[in-house]
DRENNU-640760 format. One line per 4 residues: number of its first residue (from 1); their letters; for each residue x, y, z of N, C-alpha, C. Coordinates in steps of 0.05 Angstrom, whole numbers, padded with zeros to 5 digits. Layout:
<rs>
NUM = a = X/Y/Z/X/Y/Z/X/Y/Z ~ ...
</rs>
This chain:
<rs>
1 = mskn = -00297/-01566/00591/-00303/-01540/00602/-00283/-01519/00592 ~ -00257/-01528/00593/-00235/-01510/00584/-00238/-01504/00554 ~ -00246/-01524/00538/-00249/-01520/00509/-00272/-01500/00504 ~ -00294/-01503/00519/-00316/-01484/00516/-00308/-01456/00523
5 = lhaa = -00292/-01452/00544/-00283/-01426/00552/-00265/-01413/00531 ~ -00247/-01429/00520/-00229/-01419/00499/-00245/-01411/00475 ~ -00266/-01426/00468/-00282/-01420/00445/-00298/-01394/00449 ~ -00308/-01390/00474/-00323/-01366/00480/-00305/-01341/00478
9 = ighl = -00280/-01344/00489/-00261/-01321/00487/-00254/-01315/00458 ~ -00250/-01336/00442/-00243/-01331/00414/-00266/-01317/00399 ~ -00291/-01325/00406/-00314/-01313/00393/-00316/-01283/00400 ~ -00310/-01276/00426/-00311/-01248/00434/-00289/-01232/00420
13 = iieg = -00265/-01243/00416/-00243/-01229/00403/-00251/-01223/00374 ~ -00263/-01244/00360/-00271/-01240/00332/-00293/-01218/00330 ~ -00312/-01218/00349/-00333/-01197/00348/-00321/-01169/00353 ~ -00302/-01168/00371/-00289/-01142/00376/-00274/-01132/00352
17 = mnqf = -00260/-01150/00337/-00246/-01141/00313/-00266/-01132/00292 ~ -00289/-01145/00290/-00309/-01137/00270/-00320/-01109/00278 ~ -00325/-01104/00303/-00334/-01078/00312/-00313/-01056/00307 ~ -00288/-01063/00311/-00266/-01044/00307/-00264/-01035/00278
21 = nspn = -00269/-01055/00260/-00267/-01049/00231/-00292/-01036/00220 ~ -00313/-01032/00236/-00337/-01019/00226/-00332/-00989/00221 ~ -00346/-00976/00203/-00342/-00948/00197/-00346/-00930/00221 ~ -00366/-00935/00237/-00371/-00917/00260/-00348/-00917/00279
25 = ckge = -00338/-00941/00284/-00316/-00943/00303/-00291/-00930/00292 ~ -00286/-00933/00266/-00263/-00920/00254/-00264/-00890/00257 ~ -00288/-00878/00254/-00291/-00849/00257/-00286/-00841/00285 ~ -00298/-00857/00304/-00294/-00850/00332/-00265/-00852/00341
29 = cami = -00252/-00873/00331/-00223/-00877/00338/-00206/-00855/00326 ~ -00213/-00847/00301/-00198/-00825/00289/-00202/-00799/00304 ~ -00226/-00794/00314/-00231/-00770/00330/-00216/-00771/00356 ~ -00216/-00794/00369/-00201/-00797/00394/-00172/-00793/00389
33 = stvt = -00162/-00804/00367/-00133/-00801/00361/-00126/-00773/00356 ~ -00144/-00758/00342/-00138/-00730/00336/-00137/-00713/00361 ~ -00158/-00718/00378/-00159/-00702/00403/-00136/-00707/00421 ~ -00128/-00733/00424/-00106/-00740/00442/-00079/-00731/00431
37 = stkl = -00077/-00729/00404/-00051/-00721/00393/-00048/-00691/00391 ~ -00070/-00675/00395/-00069/-00646/00393/-00060/-00634/00419 ~ -00040/-00617/00418/-00031/-00603/00443/-00048/-00578/00447 ~ -00059/-00576/00470/-00075/-00552/00476/-00056/-00528/00479
41 = qpds = -00065/-00505/00467/-00049/-00481/00468/-00064/-00459/00483 ~ -00050/-00442/00498/-00064/-00421/00511/-00075/-00401/00491 ~ -00094/-00384/00501/-00107/-00364/00483/-00086/-00345/00472 ~ -00066/-00338/00488/-00046/-00319/00479/-00030/-00330/00455
45 = aiad = -00024/-00356/00456/-00009/-00368/00434/-00026/-00368/00408 ~ -00052/-00373/00411/-00069/-00373/00387/-00072/-00345/00377 ~ -00074/-00325/00395/-00078/-00297/00386/-00053/-00286/00372 ~ -00029/-00296/00380/-00004/-00286/00368/00002/-00300/00342
49 = spyd = -00013/-00319/00334/-00008/-00333/00309/-00012/-00315/00285 ~ 00008/-00313/00267/00006/-00294/00244/-00011/-00305/00221 ~ -00023/-00328/00224/-00037/-00339/00202/-00066/-00346/00210 ~ -00083/-00345/00190/-00111/-00354/00193/-00112/-00384/00185
53 = ltcs = -00116/-00401/00204/-00114/-00430/00199/-00138/-00441/00185 ~ -00158/-00424/00180/-00182/-00434/00166/-00178/-00438/00136 ~ -00156/-00428/00125/-00150/-00432/00097/-00120/-00432/00093 ~ -00110/-00433/00069/-00082/-00435/00064/-00067/-00411/00075
57 = envs = -00042/-00414/00084/-00028/-00393/00098/-00023/-00369/00080 ~ -00014/-00373/00056/-00008/-00350/00038/-00033/-00333/00032 ~ -00054/-00347/00024/-00079/-00333/00017/-00091/-00318/00041 ~ -00092/-00331/00064/-00104/-00319/00087/-00087/-00295/00097
61 = ffrl = -00061/-00297/00096/-00045/-00275/00105/-00047/-00251/00086 ~ -00050/-00256/00060/-00055/-00235/00041/-00081/-00221/00046 ~ -00102/-00236/00053/-00127/-00224/00060/-00126/-00208/00085 ~ -00110/-00217/00104/-00106/-00202/00129/-00093/-00175/00123
65 = ilkl = -00074/-00175/00105/-00061/-00149/00098/-00081/-00130/00085 ~ -00097/-00141/00067/-00118/-00124/00054/-00137/-00113/00075 ~ -00144/-00129/00095/-00161/-00120/00116/-00147/-00099/00133 ~ -00121/-00103/00137/-00105/-00085/00154/-00104/-00057/00142
69 = irmk = -00099/-00055/00116/-00096/-00029/00103/-00124/-00017/00096 ~ -00145/-00032/00101/-00173/-00023/00098/-00178/-00011/00070 ~ -00177/-00028/00050/-00181/-00019/00023/-00209/-00008/00019 ~ -00229/-00019/00034/-00256/-00009/00030/-00259/00021/00038
73 = qwik = -00241/00030/00055/-00242/00058/00063/-00227/00077/00043 ~ -00215/00065/00023/-00202/00081/00003/-00222/00098/-00013 ~ -00248/00090/-00011/-00268/00105/-00025/-00269/00134/-00015 ~ -00260/00139/00009/-00259/00166/00020/-00240/00184/00004
77 = ngfv = -00219/00172/-00007/-00200/00187/-00023/-00211/00195/-00050 ~ -00235/00186/-00056/-00248/00195/-00080/-00254/00225/-00080 ~ -00253/00237/-00056/-00256/00266/-00054/-00235/00281/-00070 ~ -00212/00269/-00076/-00192/00281/-00092/-00202/00287/-00120
81 = fvpl = -00221/00270/-00130/-00232/00273/-00157/-00253/00295/-00158 ~ -00265/00303/-00135/-00287/00321/-00135/-00281/00348/-00149 ~ -00257/00360/-00145/-00252/00385/-00159/-00254/00384/-00190 ~ -00253/00360/-00201/-00257/00357/-00230/-00285/00369/-00238
85 = lflf = -00304/00367/-00220/-00331/00377/-00226/-00332/00407/-00227 ~ -00312/00420/-00215/-00312/00449/-00215/-00301/00461/-00241 ~ -00292/00443/-00258/-00284/00453/-00285/-00308/00459/-00301 ~ -00331/00447/-00294/-00356/00450/-00309/-00352/00447/-00339
89 = amps = -00335/00428/-00345/-00329/00420/-00373/-00317/00392/-00372 ~ -00317/00379/-00394/-00306/00352/-00395/-00276/00353/-00390 ~ -00266/00340/-00369/-00237/00341/-00362/-00220/00327/-00383 ~ -00196/00335/-00385/-00177/00321/-00403/-00166/00296/-00390
93 = vrqv = -00154/00279/-00406/-00143/00255/-00395/-00121/00261/-00375 ~ -00105/00282/-00381/-00084/00289/-00362/-00095/00298/-00335 ~ -00117/00313/-00335/-00128/00322/-00310/-00139/00298/-00294 ~ -00152/00279/-00307/-00162/00256/-00293/-00139/00239/-00281
97 = lsca = -00118/00236/-00297/-00095/00221/-00287/-00081/00235/-00264 ~ -00080/00261/-00265/-00068/00276/-00243/-00083/00271/-00217 ~ -00110/00272/-00218/-00126/00266/-00194/-00123/00237/-00186 ~ -00120/00219/-00205/-00117/00191/-00198/-00091/00186/-00184
101 = vgaf = -00069/00200/-00193/-00043/00197/-00179/-00045/00208/-00151 ~ -00058/00232/-00148/-00060/00244/-00122/-00076/00226/-00103 ~ -00098/00214/-00113/-00114/00196/-00097/-00098/00171/-00089 ~ -00082/00161/-00107/-00066/00137/-00101/-00046/00143/-00078
105 = ffcl = -00033/00165/-00079/-00014/00172/-00057/-00029/00176/-00031 ~ -00053/00188/-00033/-00069/00191/-00009/-00077/00164/00003 ~ -00083/00144/-00015/-00090/00118/-00006/-00067/00105/00009 ~ -00043/00108/-00001/-00020/00097/00013/-00017/00108/00041
109 = vssa = -00018/00135/00043/-00014/00148/00069/-00038/00143/00088 ~ -00062/00143/00077/-00085/00137/00094/-00084/00109/00105 ~ -00074/00089/00089/-00071/00062/00100/-00050/00062/00122 ~ -00028/00078/00119/-00008/00080/00140/-00021/00091/00165
113 = vyim = -00039/00110/00162/-00053/00122/00185/-00071/00101/00199 ~ -00085/00084/00183/-00102/00064/00195/-00085/00043/00211 ~ -00062/00036/00199/-00045/00017/00213/-00034/00029/00239 ~ -00026/00054/00238/-00016/00068/00262/-00037/00069/00283
117 = ndiv = -00062/00075/00276/-00084/00076/00296/-00089/00049/00308 ~ -00087/00028/00292/-00091/00001/00303/-00069/-00007/00322 ~ -00044/00002/00316/-00022/-00004/00334/-00025/00011/00360 ~ -00033/00036/00359/-00036/00052/00383/-00059/00042/00400
121 = dvsk = -00081/00033/00387/-00105/00025/00402/-00107/-00005/00406 ~ -00085/-00020/00403/-00087/-00049/00403/-00099/-00059/00429 ~ -00091/-00047/00451/-00101/-00057/00477/-00131/-00052/00480 ~ -00141/-00029/00472/-00169/-00023/00473/-00185/-00039/00453
125 = drah = -00174/-00043/00430/-00188/-00058/00409/-00193/-00087/00419 ~ -00174/-00098/00434/-00177/-00126/00443/-00200/-00129/00463 ~ -00208/-00106/00476/-00231/-00107/00494/-00257/-00099/00481 ~ -00256/-00091/00455/-00280/-00083/00441/-00293/-00108/00428
129 = pvkr = -00320/-00109/00429/-00333/-00133/00418/-00330/-00138/00388 ~ -00325/-00116/00373/-00322/-00118/00344/-00293/-00114/00336 ~ -00281/-00094/00346/-00253/-00087/00338/-00232/-00107/00346 ~ -00239/-00125/00365/-00220/-00145/00373/-00214/-00165/00351
133 = nrpi = -00231/-00165/00330/-00226/-00183/00307/-00208/-00170/00286 ~ -00199/-00146/00290/-00180/-00134/00271/-00154/-00149/00271 ~ -00139/-00148/00249/-00115/-00165/00246/-00095/-00161/00268 ~ -00089/-00137/00276/-00069/-00132/00297/-00080/-00139/00325
137 = asga = -00105/-00131/00331/-00116/-00136/00357/-00120/-00166/00362 ~ -00126/-00181/00341/-00130/-00210/00344/-00103/-00225/00344 ~ -00082/-00212/00338/-00055/-00225/00338/-00050/-00238/00311 ~ -00067/-00236/00292/-00063/-00250/00266/-00040/-00237/00251
141 = vplg = -00036/-00211/00254/-00013/-00197/00242/00005/-00187/00264 ~ 00031/-00195/00264/00049/-00187/00285/00053/-00157/00285 ~ 00058/-00145/00309/00062/-00117/00312/00086/-00107/00297 ~ 00108/-00123/00297/00132/-00115/00283/00127/-00112/00253
145 = fari = 00113/-00131/00241/00107/-00130/00213/00089/-00106/00207 ~ 00070/-00100/00224/00052/-00077/00220/00067/-00051/00221 ~ 00086/-00048/00239/00102/-00023/00240/00119/-00020/00215 ~ 00131/-00041/00205/00147/-00039/00180/00129/-00031/00157
149 = lcwi = 00106/-00044/00154/00088/-00037/00132/00078/-00009/00134 ~ 00073/00001/00158/00065/00029/00162/00086/00048/00152 ~ 00111/00044/00158/00132/00061/00149/00136/00060/00119 ~ 00133/00036/00108/00136/00033/00079/00115/00049/00064
153 = llia = 00090/00046/00073/00068/00061/00060/00071/00091/00063 ~ 00079/00100/00086/00083/00129/00091/00105/00140/00073 ~ 00128/00127/00073/00150/00138/00057/00143/00137/00027 ~ 00131/00115/00018/00124/00113/-00010/00104/00135/-00018
157 = gvag = 00084/00140/-00001/00064/00160/-00007/00074/00188/-00007 ~ 00090/00196/00013/00100/00223/00014/00122/00228/-00007 ~ 00140/00209/-00010/00162/00212/-00030/00150/00213/-00058 ~ 00131/00196/-00064/00119/00196/-00090/00104/00221/-00096
161 = aaff = 00090/00232/-00076/00075/00257/-00079/00095/00280/-00083 ~ 00117/00280/-00069/00137/00301/-00071/00149/00302/-00100 ~ 00153/00278/-00111/00164/00277/-00138/00143/00286/-00158 ~ 00118/00280/-00153/00097/00288/-00172/00089/00317/-00169
165 = npgl = 00084/00326/-00144/00076/00354/-00139/00083/00361/-00111 ~ 00102/00379/-00107/00111/00385/-00079/00088/00395/-00062 ~ 00070/00411/-00073/00047/00420/-00057/00030/00398/-00048 ~ 00026/00377/-00064/00010/00354/-00057/00024/00339/-00034
169 = alii = 00051/00338/-00034/00066/00324/-00013/00062/00339/00014 ~ 00061/00366/00013/00057/00381/00038/00029/00375/00050 ~ 00009/00374/00032/-00018/00368/00042/-00019/00340/00054 ~ -00007/00321/00040/-00008/00293/00050/00007/00290/00076
173 = lgyf = 00030/00304/00078/00046/00303/00103/00031/00316/00125 ~ 00017/00339/00119/00000/00352/00140/-00022/00333/00149 ~ -00033/00318/00130/-00054/00299/00137/-00044/00278/00156 ~ -00020/00268/00151/-00008/00248/00169/-00002/00259/00197
177 = imni = 00010/00283/00197/00016/00296/00223/-00009/00301/00239 ~ -00030/00310/00226/-00056/00314/00239/-00067/00288/00251 ~ -00063/00267/00237/-00073/00241/00247/-00056/00230/00270 ~ -00030/00238/00271/-00013/00231/00294/-00025/00245/00319
181 = aysf = -00031/00271/00316/-00043/00285/00338/-00070/00274/00346 ~ -00084/00264/00326/-00110/00252/00331/-00107/00226/00347 ~ -00088/00210/00339/-00084/00184/00352/-00076/00186/00381 ~ -00060/00206/00388/-00049/00208/00415/-00064/00229/00432
185 = llkk = -00079/00248/00421/-00091/00268/00438/-00119/00276/00429 ~ -00122/00284/00403/-00147/00297/00395/-00171/00279/00396 ~ -00167/00253/00393/-00190/00234/00393/-00202/00231/00421 ~ -00188/00241/00442/-00198/00239/00469/-00215/00263/00477
189 = imfv = -00216/00284/00459/-00231/00308/00466/-00257/00308/00451 ~ -00279/00313/00465/-00305/00312/00454/-00308/00332/00431 ~ -00319/00324/00409/-00324/00339/00385/-00299/00347/00369 ~ -00277/00350/00383/-00252/00356/00369/-00244/00333/00351
193 = dvft = -00250/00308/00361/-00243/00285/00345/-00259/00284/00318 ~ -00284/00293/00319/-00300/00293/00295/-00291/00315/00276 ~ -00283/00338/00287/-00273/00360/00271/-00247/00352/00257 ~ -00230/00336/00270/-00205/00327/00258/-00211/00309/00234
197 = ismg = -00230/00291/00237/-00238/00273/00215/-00248/00290/00192 ~ -00264/00310/00198/-00275/00327/00177/-00252/00342/00162 ~ -00232/00350/00177/-00209/00363/00164/-00195/00345/00145 ~ -00195/00319/00150/-00183/00300/00132/-00196/00301/00105
201 = filr = -00222/00304/00104/-00236/00305/00078/-00230/00332/00064 ~ -00228/00353/00080/-00222/00380/00069/-00194/00379/00056 ~ -00175/00366/00069/-00148/00363/00057/-00149/00347/00032 ~ -00166/00327/00030/-00168/00312/00005/-00178/00330/-00018
205 = lcag = -00198/00347/-00011/-00208/00366/-00031/-00185/00385/-00040 ~ -00171/00395/-00020/-00149/00413/-00027/-00128/00400/-00044 ~ -00123/00374/-00039/-00104/00359/-00056/-00114/00358/-00085 ~ -00140/00354/-00089/-00150/00354/-00116/-00148/00381/-00130
209 = fkvl = -00154/00403/-00115/-00150/00429/-00126/-00121/00435/-00133 ~ -00103/00424/-00116/-00075/00429/-00120/-00064/00416/-00145 ~ -00071/00391/-00150/-00061/00377/-00173/-00073/00388/-00199 ~ -00097/00400/-00197/-00110/00412/-00220/-00102/00441/-00223
213 = rkpi = -00086/00452/-00204/-00077/00480/-00204/-00101/00499/-00206 ~ -00122/00493/-00190/-00146/00509/-00190/-00147/00523/-00163 ~ -00150/00550/-00162/-00152/00565/-00136/-00178/00558/-00121 ~ -00177/00562/-00095/-00200/00556/-00079/-00211/00582/-00066
217 = sdpc = -00203/00605/-00076/-00211/00630/-00064/-00238/00641/-00074 ~ -00248/00631/-00096/-00274/00641/-00106/-00297/00631/-00089 ~ -00319/00647/-00086/-00341/00640/-00068/-00353/00613/-00074 ~ -00356/00606/-00099/-00368/00580/-00105/-00353/00557/-00093
221 = tmwf = -00326/00558/-00096/-00309/00536/-00086/-00310/00536/-00055 ~ -00309/00560/-00043/-00309/00562/-00014/-00335/00551/-00002 ~ -00358/00556/-00015/-00383/00546/-00004/-00385/00516/-00007 ~ -00373/00505/-00028/-00373/00476/-00031/-00355/00464/-00009
225 = iffv = -00333/00477/-00002/-00316/00467/00020/-00332/00467/00046 ~ -00347/00489/00050/-00364/00490/00074/-00385/00467/00074 ~ -00396/00461/00051/-00415/00440/00048/-00402/00413/00056 ~ -00378/00408/00046/-00364/00383/00053/-00358/00381/00082
229 = aflt = -00350/00404/00094/-00344/00405/00123/-00369/00398/00139 ~ -00392/00410/00133/-00416/00404/00148/-00426/00376/00143 ~ -00423/00366/00118/-00432/00339/00112/-00416/00318/00127 ~ -00390/00321/00128/-00373/00302/00142/-00376/00304/00172
233 = lfig = -00382/00328/00182/-00388/00330/00211/-00415/00317/00217 ~ -00434/00320/00200/-00460/00307/00203/-00457/00277/00203 ~ -00441/00266/00185/-00436/00237/00184/-00420/00228/00209 ~ -00400/00243/00216/-00383/00236/00239/-00398/00236/00265
237 = vgkr = -00414/00256/00270/-00430/00257/00295/-00451/00234/00295 ~ -00461/00228/00271/-00480/00206/00269/-00467/00179/00276 ~ -00442/00176/00268/-00427/00152/00276/-00423/00151/00306 ~ -00416/00173/00318/-00412/00174/00347/-00438/00168/00362
241 = cnel = -00460/00178/00352/-00486/00173/00364/-00493/00143/00362 ~ -00486/00131/00339/-00491/00103/00336/-00475/00086/00356 ~ -00449/00094/00360/-00432/00080/00380/-00444/00083/00408 ~ -00453/00107/00414/-00464/00112/00441/-00489/00095/00446
245 = ktmg = -00506/00092/00425/-00530/00076/00428/-00523/00046/00429 ~ -00502/00038/00415/-00495/00010/00414/-00481/00001/00440 ~ -00462/00017/00449/-00446/00010/00473/-00460/00017/00499 ~ -00478/00037/00498/-00492/00044/00523/-00473/00057/00543
249 = gnsg = -00475/00049/00568/-00459/00060/00589/-00430/00054/00587 ~ -00422/00034/00571/-00394/00026/00568/-00380/00041/00546 ~ -00394/00060/00532/-00382/00073/00509/-00357/00089/00516 ~ -00357/00101/00540/-00334/00117/00548/-00309/00101/00552
253 = efre = -00312/00075/00557/-00288/00058/00561/-00274/00053/00534 ~ -00289/00053/00512/-00277/00047/00486/-00271/00073/00471 ~ -00285/00095/00476/-00279/00121/00464/-00282/00143/00484 ~ -00259/00154/00492/-00259/00173/00514/-00274/00198/00508
257 = slkg = -00276/00206/00482/-00291/00230/00475/-00321/00228/00480 ~ -00331/00204/00485/-00359/00200/00490/-00366/00201/00520 ~ -00346/00204/00537/-00352/00206/00566/-00368/00231/00572 ~ -00389/00227/00586/-00406/00250/00594/-00425/00259/00572
261 = csts = -00425/00245/00549/-00442/00253/00527/-00467/00237/00526 ~ -00489/00249/00519/-00515/00235/00518/-00526/00234/00489 ~ -00543/00215/00484/-00554/00213/00457/-00572/00236/00450 ~ -00585/00248/00470/-00603/00271/00464/-00586/00295/00455
265 = qldq = -00562/00299/00467/-00544/00320/00457/-00535/00316/00429 ~ -00528/00292/00423/-00518/00285/00396/-00541/00287/00376 ~ -00565/00279/00383/-00588/00280/00365/-00593/00309/00358 ~ -00592/00328/00377/-00596/00356/00371/-00574/00367/00353
269 = livm = -00550/00359/00358/-00527/00368/00341/-00530/00357/00313 ~ -00539/00333/00310/-00543/00321/00283/-00563/00337/00267 ~ -00585/00345/00280/-00606/00360/00266/-00594/00387/00257 ~ -00578/00400/00274/-00566/00426/00267/-00547/00422/00244
273 = lmac = -00531/00402/00244/-00511/00397/00223/-00525/00390/00197 ~ -00548/00375/00199/-00563/00369/00175/-00574/00394/00162 ~ -00584/00413/00178/-00593/00438/00167/-00571/00454/00154 ~ -00547/00455/00167/-00524/00470/00156/-00515/00457/00130
277 = tims = -00516/00430/00129/-00507/00417/00104/-00525/00424/00081 ~ -00551/00424/00085/-00570/00430/00064/-00567/00460/00056 ~ -00565/00477/00076/-00564/00506/00070/-00538/00513/00055 ~ -00515/00502/00063/-00490/00508/00050/-00490/00498/00021
281 = yaif = -00502/00475/00016/-00503/00465/-00012/-00522/00483/-00029 ~ -00544/00492/-00017/-00562/00510/-00031/-00548/00536/-00039 ~ -00532/00547/-00021/-00517/00572/-00027/-00496/00566/-00048 ~ -00483/00543/-00047/-00464/00535/-00067/-00477/00535/-00095
285 = vytt = -00500/00522/-00096/-00515/00521/-00122/-00522/00549/-00131 ~ -00530/00566/-00113/-00538/00594/-00120/-00515/00610/-00130 ~ -00491/00606/-00119/-00468/00622/-00127/-00455/00613/-00154 ~ -00462/00590/-00163/-00451/00581/-00189/-00467/00594/-00212
289 = tiky = -00454/00594/-00235/-00467/00605/-00259/-00481/00583/-00275 ~ -00480/00559/-00265/-00493/00536/-00279/-00521/00532/-00268 ~ -00541/00541/-00283/-00568/00540/-00273/-00579/00511/-00270 ~ -00569/00493/-00286/-00579/00465/-00284/-00569/00450/-00259
293 = lvlt = -00551/00462/-00244/-00541/00449/-00220/-00562/00446/-00199 ~ -00583/00462/-00201/-00605/00461/-00182/-00619/00434/-00183 ~ -00615/00419/-00205/-00628/00393/-00207/-00616/00373/-00187 ~ -00592/00378/-00177/-00580/00360/-00158/-00590/00364/-00129
297 = mpll = -00605/00386/-00125/-00614/00392/-00098/-00632/00370/-00087 ~ -00652/00360/-00101/-00669/00339/-00090/-00653/00314/-00083 ~ -00632/00307/-00098/-00616/00284/-00092/-00601/00287/-00066 ~ -00591/00311/-00061/-00578/00317/-00035/-00597/00313/-00012
301 = llgv = -00622/00324/-00015/-00641/00322/00006/-00648/00293/00012 ~ -00652/00277/-00010/-00659/00249/-00006/-00636/00234/00008 ~ -00611/00240/00000/-00588/00226/00012/-00585/00233/00042 ~ -00588/00259/00048/-00585/00267/00076/-00607/00256/00094
305 = fryh = -00632/00257/00084/-00654/00246/00099/-00651/00216/00102 ~ -00642/00202/00082/-00638/00173/00084/-00617/00166/00105 ~ -00595/00181/00105/-00575/00175/00125/-00586/00180/00153 ~ -00600/00202/00157/-00612/00208/00183/-00631/00186/00192
309 = ylnn = -00646/00175/00173/-00664/00152/00179/-00648/00128/00187 ~ -00627/00121/00173/-00610/00098/00179/-00597/00102/00206 ~ -00590/00126/00213/-00576/00131/00238/-00593/00124/00263 ~ -00619/00123/00259/-00637/00117/00282/-00645/00088/00283
313 = gsel = -00638/00072/00263/-00647/00044/00264/-00630/00024/00249 ~ -00605/00031/00243/-00588/00013/00227/-00560/00014/00239 ~ -00546/-00009/00235/-00518/-00011/00244/-00499/-00001/00223 ~ -00509/00006/00200/-00491/00015/00178/-00476/00041/00185
317 = tgsp = -00488/00058/00201/-00476/00083/00208/-00452/00079/00227 ~ -00449/00055/00238/-00425/00049/00253/-00401/00049/00235 ~ -00405/00045/00210/-00384/00045/00190/-00395/00060/00165 ~ -00394/00087/00164/-00407/00102/00143/-00400/00094/00115
321 = emii = -00374/00086/00111/-00367/00079/00084/-00382/00055/00073 ~ -00392/00038/00092/-00407/00014/00083/-00435/00021/00073 ~ -00444/00045/00079/-00470/00054/00069/-00470/00054/00038 ~ -00448/00064/00027/-00446/00066/-00002/-00447/00038/-00015
325 = ykdr = -00435/00019/-00001/-00433/-00008/-00011/-00460/-00024/-00008 ~ -00474/-00018/00014/-00497/-00035/00021/-00524/-00022/00019 ~ -00526/00005/00021/-00552/00018/00020/-00558/00027/-00008 ~ -00577/00015/-00021/-00583/00021/-00049/-00594/00049/-00053
329 = pirc = -00613/00060/-00037/-00622/00087/-00042/-00600/00108/-00042 ~ -00582/00107/-00022/-00561/00127/-00021/-00542/00123/-00044 ~ -00537/00098/-00052/-00520/00093/-00075/-00532/00104/-00100 ~ -00558/00101/-00103/-00572/00112/-00127/-00570/00143/-00127
333 = clvf = -00573/00155/-00103/-00571/00185/-00102/-00543/00194/-00111 ~ -00522/00180/-00102/-00495/00187/-00111/-00491/00183/-00141 ~ -00501/00161/-00151/-00498/00156/-00180/-00512/00177/-00197 ~ -00537/00183/-00190/-00552/00202/-00206/-00540/00230/-00202
337 = wali = -00531/00237/-00178/-00517/00263/-00174/-00493/00265/-00192 ~ -00477/00244/-00194/-00453/00245/-00211/-00461/00246/-00240 ~ -00482/00232/-00248/-00491/00232/-00276/-00501/00259/-00285 ~ -00515/00273/-00267/-00525/00300/-00274/-00501/00319/-00277
341 = liai = -00481/00317/-00259/-00458/00334/-00262/-00442/00328/-00287 ~ -00440/00303/-00294/-00426/00296/-00319/-00441/00306/-00343 ~ -00467/00304/-00342/-00484/00315/-00364/-00480/00345/-00367 ~ -00479/00359/-00344/-00475/00388/-00344/-00448/00395/-00357
345 = cfvq = -00428/00380/-00349/-00401/00385/-00360/-00401/00380/-00390 ~ -00415/00359/-00399/-00416/00352/-00427/-00430/00375/-00443 ~ -00453/00385/-00432/-00467/00406/-00445/-00451/00432/-00446 ~ -00438/00438/-00424/-00422/00462/-00423/-00398/00461/-00442
349 = tyfv = -00388/00437/-00447/-00365/00434/-00465/-00372/00436/-00494 ~ -00394/00423/-00502/-00400/00420/-00531/-00424/00436/-00541 ~ -00441/00447/-00523/-00465/00461/-00532/-00467/00490/-00522 ~ -00449/00499/-00506/-00450/00526/-00495/-00426/00542/-00504
</rs>
């Protein structure tokens, strides 16, 4: 009886070893070992981690920095190049490089502004369903590092602009000071926040005129500035309307300027700004001596109507700069608009 019992126990041990060595059991044991050896961390510790653990540390942190400085929004600084079109002739290499340098310094300072805004709004961004994924709000980039990077970009942008063109440095410094006021006060006031953003684009235009040493006092230039002001207000109010529709009754918690504001009010304002945008561009075309410029009018109408259509049924207006990257019709309008202007400059230079 004892021998039979010992044989049965030995048989069970051998079967257990065979099961242990099976692939399924190895996977389960490895999983158990991993779980039991991992120390659970609180959410705060995970949020404060400066690295994205989904990929290698160096690569992920570099991507976080690119996301922090918002390179995709550098396209806004392309407004510095717009005054080249007012030459109504093929620009020289020196003129193009001057605008490129001015745009580069604006990119540095605008990135400093974006970082500053993220630092100021870090607590609100953490409560926002989308903005909580930003590098600072998520804790992926430490606040101390973000402050240092903000100062480096600001000093490099202003000092470089001062060395290149003192007038450009004053415009860029004014842009930064205006955004400080925006971050701490102006963004809380209804409609004033949108006017401040519009002024940022006007300053970019002025920077382009400054580096080209072209005055802005002539009627043609002034009406184009009015057009840019109305266009940026139209886009800005559209973005606010999109936020109000998306967030609903909680919109005032994330953006104080939307408190007490209704979508019907913003829709009426959008229609008014759309009309002002079209009218100011028509007057600009009329005041120029270039008769072929009227060919760009249909493209403006298509672009404005397309944006208004997207504003009522698309999430792209929550981030207007993404429209250029993702919406093909508006991208085509911009490309053909630029091609017509380049063709006009070419004709004016070599055939008139």
